[in-house]
N, C-alpha and C positions, 0 to 999 in steps of 0.2 A: 607512740604518739599520744600527746595529751589533748583531750577534747573537753572544752568547757560547754556546758549547757545553760542557756537561760530558760526560765520557765520549767525548771527541773521537777517541780511538784505537780505539774499538769499531766494529763493522760499520756501524751506523746513523750514528754520528758521522762516520766517514770519508766516507760518501756525502753527508751534509749539508754537510760542509766544502767539497765540490766542487760541489754542486748547488743550494745556496741562492743562486742568481744574482740580482744586484741588491742584495745585502746585503754588508756588511763582516762577515765571519765570523771569530770568534776561538775556535779549538778549545782546550780545556783538558783535562787528565787528570792522573792520578797520574804522578810524585810531586809535581808542582808545585801541584796543585789537589786537595785532599782534602775531599770533601763531608762526611766524618764529623767534621771539625774545624770547628766553627762559626766560631771566630775567623779561621781560615785562609780558609775559603770566602767569608766576609763581606769580608775584606780584598781578596781576589782580584776579587770582583765590583765592589767600590768602586773598585779600581784600573783595571779595564777600562772601567767606566762604560758598560755595554751598554744599548741600548734594550730588549732582550729577552734572556732566557736560555732556551735549549732544553735541558732537563735529561734527558740520555740515560743518565748514569752509573747503574749498577745492578748488583746481583748477580743474574744471569739463569740461572745453572745450576740448573735446577729440582730435580734430584735432590740436588745438593749442599746446597741450602737446607734440605732435610729433616733433614740431620744437622748443620747449622750454623745453627740457628734464631736464636741471639743475633746472629750476624754478619749474617744476612739482614735482620733487623729494624733493626740498626744502620745498614746501608747503604741499604736500600730504604725504610725508615720514617723513622728519625731523620735520615738523610742528606738525604732529600727535604725534611724540615722545615727543615733547616739552609739548604738552597738557597733555600727560600721566605723565610726570615727575611732572608737576604742580599739577595734581590731587593727585599723590602719596604724595607730600609734604603737601598738604592741607587736606589730608584724605578724598578726595571726590571720589565718584564712577564715573567711566567713561563709557559712551556709545558712541562709535565711529561709525559714519556712513560710510559705504563702498559701494561696487558696484559689479554687476554681471561680470564686466570686469576682475575680478581676475581669472576667469575661461577661458580656451582656447576657449570655444564657439563652439566646434565642436562635442559635445556629441549629442546623440539621444534623451535622456530623460531629465527631469528637474534635475538640480544640487541640491543635498541636502547639508545641512550644513556640513556633514561628507565627502563630495566629495573633492578630492585633488585639491587645488587651486595652481596655478603656477605664477599668475600675467598676464597670457594671452599673447596676441600678440601685445599689445599697450603700449606706454609709460605711458598713463593714468592708465591702469590696473596694470602695474608693480609698479608704484609709490604708488597707493592705497594699493597694497599688502604689500609694504614695510612699510606703515603706520600701517596696521593690525598687522604685525609681531612685530613692535616696541611697539605698545600698549600692546600686549599680553605678551611680554617679561618684560616690565616695570611694568605692572599691570596685573598679571595673572587672576585676578577676573573680568576684564573688560568685557563688552559686545560689540561685533562687530555686527552691524545691517546692512545687505546688502540690497540695494534697486536697482531698475532698471526701465527704461521707465517712469520716473517720470513726473508728471504734477501737477500744483497747481495754486491757485489764483495769478493773476498778471504775471505768467510766469517767464522766458521764457520756452517754452516747445513745443513739437510736436503739441499739441492741438492748441496753439496760432499761430504757424506757418501755420497750415492748414487753420484756420479761416482767417488769414491775406491774404492768397492767394485767398480765396473766396471773400474777401472784394475788392480785386483788379479786380474782374470780371472774373476770370478764370472759365471756364466751364468744363475743363478736366485737370486732374492732374495725372502725373505718380508717383506711389508710390511703393517702394520696397516690393516684396511679397515672398522673400526667406530668410527672417530673422524672427525668432519667439521669442516672449517674453511675459512678463506679464505687460501690461499697469497698472500703479499704481498711485493713487492720494496721494498727501501729507496729505490729511485728514485721509485716511486709515492708513498711516504710523504713524501719530500723535496718533491715537487711540491705535495702537499696542504698541507704546512707553509708553503710559500711563500705560498699563498693566505691562510692563517690569520694569518701574520705581517704580511701586507699590510693587514689590517683590525684596527686596535687595539680596535675596539668588541667584537670577538668574545671570548666567555668561555664557561666551562662545559666539558662533555664532548663530545669528537669521536671517533668511531670511524674509523680510517684504514686499514682492510684493503681488499684488492682485492675487486671484485665476483665473484659466482659462488662456488660451494662445491665442495669436493672432499674425498675421503678421502686419507689418506697414500698409499694404494695408487694412487689416481687421479693424485696428484701425481707419484709415482715413475715411472709409465708415461709421463707427458708429458715428464718430464725426459729419460728415455732415448730417447724419440722424437725430441725436438729435438736431443739430443746424438748421434743416429744410433748408439746403442749397442745391440747385440743382447743384451739382458738380459731374461729372462722374470721378470715380477713376479707372485708368488704371494700372494693375499690371505690374511691370518690375523687372528686376534682379539687384542684387547688382553691377554686372559688368557694368551696364549701368550708374551707378552713382559712379565712383571711388572717394574715399576720401583719404586724407593723412593717416588716421588711419583706419586699417581694422576693419569692424564691425563684431561682432560675429554672426554666423548663428543661434545659439541657446543661448538665454539669459534667458531661463525659470528656475525659482528657486522653489524648493520644500520647504515647510514650516514645516519640521519635529519638529523643536525646539519649535515652538508655541504649537503644539499638545502635546508634552512631558511635557510642563510646564502647561498644562491645561488652556491656555489662549485663548481668543476668536480668531476664525479664521479670516483671511483676507477676505474681501468681493470679490465677482466675479468682474472682471474688468468692465463688462458692467454695473453692478449695481452702482459701484463707479463713473463711468463716467456720468451716468444719474443723480446721486446726485450732482455731480459737476456742471452740466448744470442747474439743478433746483435751485441751490444756487446762480448762477451767476458767470461767470468766471472772 
């Protein structure tokens, strides 16, 4: 099976290019593959003739999206629509990568795939939600794969930021302790996508975050423990670190669709992080 990647140079795309074993993977990215140009992306997909396209390309800088709304919607919304149109013309299956930010982030429990998404409180979330809706309207059989708190080889990620601060000699770091989520490795996402790609009957929404939940403070402490760095992590509130884009207090996602499809479950976030460190970051 031939699988085309958009955003192949990004953190997730790089991992998928290496880890989608058993598939012929064709990574694409700018400047040769512009998802914002409908004619160009359609020509590229028709040229490659993939069985499936995993659409990773996106504007993911959450704060930058707030001050560049037009660009965010052009890439995350219209760009995803363009990829869906291209897949439809080429007869390719579409798996579009999305985010926890499509939820308001104020719930008390983990959001399931059936929970109502609204686009949340950020430009990033609303633009990604626009992309989800466009993909499902154009290709009703597509898969929407939502991820969150992602880290992977080469970064950029929270893991790399924490280690960079430690490298600078910091012995104490304040980290937010009132936001909860599922730290997730790109390797775990790649393995889950292998299962979804292997069953063409699957469609709809899948949450692909690791099991177990943590705050950013919990996450940081585990990073330093595994890295054997003597850094004291001090809990703080979101209010102490105001950002242009409001962060969701609850980013936890339930993985009901994986269970219903009888696919392997996501690993616990601590196990995935330990594997990441063992493999070398």
